[in-house]
C-alpha positions as CSV (number, residue, x, y, z in Angstrom):
1,M,51.0,51.7,52.7
2,S,50.7,49.2,49.9
3,Q,50.5,50.3,46.2
4,R,47.4,49.2,44.4
5,R,48.3,47.8,41.0
6,T,46.1,49.8,38.7
7,F,45.0,49.3,35.1
8,I,43.4,52.2,33.3
9,V,41.0,52.0,30.3
10,E,40.9,55.5,28.8
11,D,41.1,56.5,25.1
12,S,42.2,60.1,25.4
13,P,46.0,60.3,25.6
14,V,45.9,63.6,27.4
15,I,43.4,62.6,30.0
16,R,45.2,59.2,30.5
17,A,48.6,60.8,31.0
18,N,47.2,63.4,33.4
19,L,45.3,60.7,35.3
20,I,48.3,58.5,35.6
21,D,50.5,61.3,36.8
22,T,47.9,62.6,39.3
23,L,47.1,59.2,40.8
24,Q,50.7,58.1,41.1
25,E,51.6,61.4,42.9
26,L,48.5,61.6,45.2
27,A,47.2,58.0,45.8
28,P,48.8,54.7,46.7
29,V,48.7,53.3,43.2
30,T,51.1,51.9,40.6
31,V,49.8,52.0,37.1
32,V,50.6,48.6,35.6
33,G,49.1,49.3,32.2
34,W,46.5,50.9,30.1
35,A,44.2,50.3,27.1
36,D,42.3,52.7,24.9
37,S,39.7,50.2,23.6
38,E,37.4,47.5,25.0
39,A,39.2,44.8,23.0
40,D,42.7,45.8,24.2
41,A,41.4,46.0,27.8
42,L,39.8,42.6,27.7
43,H,43.0,41.1,26.1
44,W,45.2,42.6,28.8
45,L,42.8,41.4,31.6
46,A,42.7,37.9,30.2
47,E,46.5,37.8,30.0
48,H,47.0,39.2,33.5
49,P,44.1,37.8,35.6
50,E,46.0,38.3,38.8
51,G,47.9,41.4,37.7
52,W,45.6,44.1,39.0
53,D,43.9,45.4,42.2
54,L,42.1,48.5,40.8
55,L,40.6,49.0,37.4
56,I,39.6,52.5,36.3
57,V,37.4,52.5,33.2
58,D,36.0,55.2,30.9
59,L,32.6,54.3,29.4
60,F,33.1,55.7,25.9
61,L,36.2,54.4,24.2
62,K,38.0,54.5,20.9
63,Q,36.5,51.1,20.1
64,G,33.9,49.3,22.1
65,S,32.6,50.4,25.5
66,G,33.6,50.5,29.1
67,L,30.4,48.7,29.8
68,G,31.8,45.6,28.0
69,V,34.8,45.8,30.3
70,L,32.5,46.0,33.4
71,R,30.5,43.0,32.1
72,A,33.7,41.0,31.7
73,C,34.8,41.8,35.3
74,R,31.5,41.1,37.1
75,E,32.8,37.9,38.7
76,R,36.0,39.3,40.0
77,P,37.1,38.7,43.7
78,V,35.8,41.3,46.1
79,H,39.3,42.7,46.9
80,R,39.6,43.8,43.2
81,K,38.0,47.2,42.8
82,L,36.5,48.6,39.6
83,V,35.6,52.2,39.2
84,V,34.1,54.2,36.3
85,F,35.7,57.6,35.5
86,S,33.6,59.2,32.7
87,N,32.4,62.5,31.3
88,Y,29.0,60.8,31.0
89,A,28.3,59.8,34.6
90,T,24.6,60.5,34.2
91,V,22.1,58.9,36.6
92,D,21.3,56.2,34.1
93,L,24.9,55.3,33.4
94,R,25.8,55.4,37.1
95,M,22.9,52.9,37.7
96,K,24.0,50.7,34.8
97,S,27.6,50.7,36.0
98,L,26.6,49.8,39.5
99,E,24.4,47.0,38.2
100,L,27.5,45.6,36.5
101,R,29.3,45.7,39.9
102,A,31.3,48.8,39.5
103,D,32.4,49.8,43.0
104,A,32.1,53.5,42.4
105,V,31.4,56.0,39.6
106,F,33.1,59.4,39.2
107,D,32.5,62.2,36.8
108,K,35.7,63.4,35.1
109,S,34.6,67.0,35.0
110,N,34.1,67.5,38.7
111,E,35.0,64.4,40.8
112,I,38.7,63.9,40.3
113,D,39.3,64.8,44.0
114,A,36.7,62.2,45.0
115,L,38.5,59.5,42.8
116,I,41.8,60.3,44.5
117,A,40.2,60.1,47.9
118,Y,38.6,56.8,47.0
119,C,41.9,55.4,45.9
120,A,43.6,56.6,49.0
121,A,40.9,55.2,51.2
122,L,41.2,51.7,49.8
123,D,44.3,51.3,52.0
124,G,43.3,53.6,54.8
125,A,45.7,56.3,53.5
126,P,45.1,59.8,54.8
127,T,43.2,62.2,52.5
128,G,42.4,65.9,52.4
129,P,44.5,69.1,52.7
130,G,46.6,67.8,55.6
131,A,47.5,64.5,54.0
132,I,51.1,63.7,53.3
133,P,51.7,62.1,49.9
134,G,53.5,58.8,50.0
């Protein structure tokens, strides 16, 4: 099972640390970096255009918006996946995210298991209670 190089855009240090720990333990990902603002995310992505396979983006950031990050990544290759992970995954923001070519949208409050399953499924990894972590 290959590790997806994952970049996280999240402004809450506690949520970011917990997300990194959880994903690296339960999904086939290696976190290659993170940003807490739109500008920092766009700078990292411009400096590392081939350095990521999965981008996880919160919509509301310390500075700027996750929607700006989505806009900047609309023309990415199909094998690079972009997901939104937000407390504000309303119907309207889900629709807007999908319009900007997000591959999936997950609500932080109740869809962490779905995010982990999504990440695992990207490489065909087993998911669910009987899954063996890699």
